[in-house]
C-alpha positions, -999 to +999 in steps of 0.1 A: +000+000+000+012+035-008-020+056-001-052+054+020-072+050-012-055+017-020-067+004+014-103+016+006-102-003-027-089-036-012-114-064-020-129-083+009-147-116+006-179-121+027-192-154+041-220-153+015-194-155-013-197-120-025-168-095-027-170-059-015-146-030-011-129-024+022-142+012+021-178-002+020-172-019+054-150+004+073-140+041+074-105+045+061-089+079+067-055+094+075-053+107+110-028+117+136-012+090+158-034+081+188-022+083+215-004+114+203+034+116+202+051+139+227+049+176+217+078+200+221+076+238+226+101+266+228+087+298+245+052+285+239+056+279+202+056+244+186+092+232+181+115+202+175+139+196+203+172+181+192+197+165+216+233+160+204+257+137+223+294+135+220+312+102+213+333+088+241+369+100+242+365+132+223+375+168+231+343+185+244+356+220+235+365+212+199+333+192+195+313+221+209+328+245+184+320+221+155+284+218+167+279+255+169+293+260+134+270+232+121+240+250+137+250+283+121+253+266+087+219+249+091+202+281+101+216+299+069+198+274+047+164+277+064+135+300+053+125+331+072+106+321+103+126+291+113+146+299+144+172+280+163+173+284+201+201+271+223+187+258+256+217+240+270+253+238+258+274+217+281+308+223+263+306+259+277+301+244+312+330+220+306+352+249+294+344+270+325+351+241+349+384+231+333+395+267+333+386+270+370+404+237+379+434+248+359+435+281+377+432+263+411+459+239+401+483+267+392+475+286+424+481+254+444+515+249+428+525+284+435+514+281+472+533+249+476+564+264+460+563+294+483+559+271+514+589+250+502+610+282+499+600+295+533+605+263+553+632+245+534+654+274+522+660+286+487+682+258+474+663+228+488+629+244+484+636+250+447+647+214+442+617+199+460+592+223+442+608+213+409+594+178+413+558+190+412+555+196+375+575+164+369+550+144+389+520+162+373+534+153+338+540+117+348+504+115+361+490+128+328+511+102+310+497+074+332+462+088+327+467+086+289+481+050+292+451+038+313+424+057+295+415+082+322+404+114+306+409+150+318+376+160+333+365+177+365+367+145+386+402+136+375+414+172+379+398+172+414+418+141+422+450+159+411+441+189+433+434+166+463+469+150+460+488+181+452+498+188+488+509+151+492+529+150+460+559+167+477+558+145+509+581+118+495+604+144+480+606+164+513+615+133+533+643+123+508+656+158+507+657+162+545+674+128+549+700+137+523+705+172+539+711+156+574+736+132+560+755+159+542+756+180+574+771+149+591+800+149+566+789+126+538+793+136+502+760+146+484+762+116+462+767+091+490+741+109+511+714+107+485+721+071+477+719+061+514+688+082+520+670+067+489+680+031+499+668+036+534+635+053+526+622+036+495+601+009+513+588+032+541+578+058+515+561+032+493+541+019+523+532+054+532+519+061+497+500+029+495+484+036+529+471+069+515+459+052+484+439+026+504+422+055+522+406+064+488+398+028+479+361+030+491+354+055+463+363+028+437+346-001+456+313+016+464+282+009+442+258+033+426+258+062+401+277+085+425+306+060+429+308+056+391+309+093+387+337+099+412+357+068+404+384+088+384+394+105+417+407+072+431+425+064+398+442+098+397+452+097+434+468+063+429+487+074+398+499+107+413+511+092+446+530+064+428+545+088+404+556+111+433+573+080+449+590+071+417+602+107+411+614+111+447+637+080+442+649+086+407+649+122+394+651+140+428+684+123+438+699+136+405+688+172+414+700+169+450+735+157+439+737+187+415+724+214+439+731+203+476+765+216+489+782+207+522+775+234+547+740+242+533+715+250+560+679+261+559+686+281+586+708+266+570+704+229+574+701+229+613+673+232+638+688+264+654+669+289+633+644+314+648+614+294+637+626+262+654+635+280+686+599+294+688+585+260+680+607+243+706+595+267+732+559+261+725+564+223+725+581+224+759+554+244+775+527+221+761+546+191+775+549+207+810+511+211+812+497+179+796+461+184+810+459+219+796+472+207+762+447+178+762+419+201+771+428+226+745+429+198+719+395+185+729+381+221+729+394+226+694+379+193+683+344+201+697+346+236+683+354+223+648+325+199+651+301+227+660+314+249+632+310+220+608+272+221+613+272+256+596+289+243+565+265+233+537+266+196+531+261+183+495+279+154+480+278+170+445+277+208+442+252+226+419+263+232+384+275+266+374+253+265+343+225+292+346+197+267+340+173+245+359+147+219+351+110+220+359+089+188+359+051+188+362+033+155+367-005+156+364-026+127+377-022+095+357-058+097+344-051+130+326-062+130+290-043+143+260-066+174+259-061+182+296-023+178+291-023+203+262-044+227+283-019+224+312+010+231+289-007+262+276-013+274+312+024+268+322+036+286+290+013+316+298+026+318+334+062+316+324+057+344+299+039+366+323+059+361+355+094+349+350+106+358+314+131+387+311+115+418+297+108+455+305+109+460+342+124+424+348+161+424+341+167+391+358+148+359+351+143+333+324+160+341+291+145+312+271+128+279+278+119+247+261+094+220+271+079+187+262+044+174+268+040+137+272+076+127+279+109+138+293+133+162+276+160+148+253+188+137+276+210+169+275+230+158+305+241+123+316+224+125+350+191+140+337+160+120+345+127+136+336+091+126+343+077+093+328+060+092+294+024+100+300-002+125+286+000+145+318+038+147+320+054+182+313+092+186+313+109+220+309+145+233+307+147+270+316+179+291+310+183+321+332+203+353+333+225+341+361+229+312+385+217+330+417+182+338+404+174+301+403+172+300+441+141+323+440+126+312+407+124+275+416+102+278+448+081+306+432+073+284+402+065+254+424+041+275+445+024+292+415+020+261+394+007+241+423-021+267+426-027+268+388-027+230+383-045+214+413-033+179+420-001+183+400+033+174+413+057+202+405+095+200+410+120+227+401+156+215+404+189+232+396+214+212+376+240+194+396+276+183+388+270+146+394+241+123+401+216+141+423+182+141+405+165+118+431+151+125+465+173+137+492+159+111+517+144+077+509+123+056+533+115+020+526+083+006+541+073-030+542+042-047+557+024-081+558-005-070+536-013-044+510-038-027+532-014-025+561+013-013+538-007+017+524-020+026+558+016+028+570+026+048+539-003+073+544+008+078+581+044+082+572+038+107+544+014+127+566+040+129+593+068+139+569+047+166+553+041+181+588+078+186+594+094+220+588+116+223+557+102+191+540+087+193+506+078+170+477+069+140+497+058+112+474+060+075+469+070+053+439+036+036+435+016+068+429-021+073+436-047+046+431-065+048+398-095+029+383-088+000+360-110-025+343-104-061+352-115-088+327-119-122+343-124-149+317-143-181+326-124-210+309-154-234+309-178-209+292-149-200+269-145-236+257-182-242+253-185-210+232-157-222+209-137-190+216-100-187+226-082-163+249-066-149+217-100-142+202-110-122+234-077-103+234-081-094+197-116-081+203-105-060+233-074-046+215-095-036+185-121-018+207-097-001+231-065+007+213-067-007+178-047-034+161-017-026+138-026-045+106+000-034+081+020-004+068+018+018+038+046+040+025+043+077+019+075+082+000+102+067+022+081+071+054+063+041+068+027+049+080+010+023+103-025+010+093-045+005+125-079-012+128-099+003+156-135+006+168-146+042+163-176+040+186-177+051+222-174+015+233-139+021+247-154+047+271-186+028+281-183-003+303-218-015+295-211-013+258-178-031+263-198-060+279-217-063+247-185-063+226-187-089+198-161-116+200-156-137+168-151-174+174-152-207+155-190-211+162-199-175+154-198-142+172-209-139+208-210-110+233-181-106+256-201-109+289-210-145+279-174-157+285-159-129+308-168-107+338-158-070+338-154-050+370-137-018+380-108-022+405-084+002+421-048-003+411-015+016+409 
């Protein structure tokens, strides 16, 4: 088939032996898909949302530039009236984060270098600080060999270990300096120091690595996201151990001279005299020292309560998602009306315009499904006629804190019974609930009685919002109980009953016709109101081997509450 007219002209044989046209028996027409496919909108206008994903192992920045150029080239070829809106562009976020991490890394290197100069002296401090770029380069080489990319988690792991990278070098340099002060030549001193310390330093590095092991062994999306931290910490610490025992001795032999001190090489400098005095006073008053230590510990614990706690920080991208879930019984028409209400509210109350310099710059939404996955951790509402998913881009990141609660409150009033959630984007997995409670019971009734009591108590607590469960509200369903004895006596099979019900309720996909190179499904369905009338459904005709019979002769229909 290539056209609907061909289906109408299809000859059909009747039991009497005569042949008629398909169009004489049924109404054949081209209609929209029912149920409707998800509909996309940008700023209230019909649109097509396109999500573009990068292949694994590519350069996000170069890929982003290529995508933007491709969009510009596409827009040039389109007629007037076709507009392209950019809702989210993660390569910009990646560029910002890599730039920030690189800046932090350089600042940390400078700080460590200055500390080395202050406490180890110019000569030794310079030698020890020179190992930092060597270790960083060695770590990048190992990352390349083991397939660990440069991303925000791997750079975070490098920042975490930066202060530890010089530990092995400091110990070897100090041991060498002490031996030189005792009369050994720099060459003999560094050889003896490296031979003596290679195993203790390795054990020390492995101990630190093991402390990060739970990150790699833990299960779940969060562990998968932060796993590169453990890998980079391991590579960096082992690289620092290798550099401290190979390249550092060469530098020490070249730069350490007999008679060097760092005040200069002894513990008689001003700093050590002050430190020695403080240490002696602390040892003379052990109870005072212990009490001060405990007081400091308790004070730190109390101050820690004022520090915001969040495993993954919010994204710096000025955008947030808005999910609206209407009751499961919502129709297509009601879903479209809800989308129109949300679009009107966004335009009137949050869009940037005269008198409103801060707010939403642009937005896109989908009715009937989630947004295209623009971010690895994004998880929108389920596919349903009453599901609305939005991505809103704002003027700045700070305005999201006020817009989110405002939209939740306003849309909750405009759409009674809807579940509204406005959530800022996060760096890692964090789209789920902050607290989860699992409830089990001996029976279904006892279970839902406990659920209702728990949710009521949680909703009464200050600071708690969006309390829901993963079963959802009860909804009416139609249960069809087939009597096997009556079924056999009527000469009807379960398949016959299923075919009749599918034809009446949803329709049966019979074949396909082709409009050019596009396949169009041919669906056979009952056009009457039988799908909406239980009494009419009981009288539904079921075709069997002994002739047609009404459905209620072989099955019982009743409404039940289900989830």
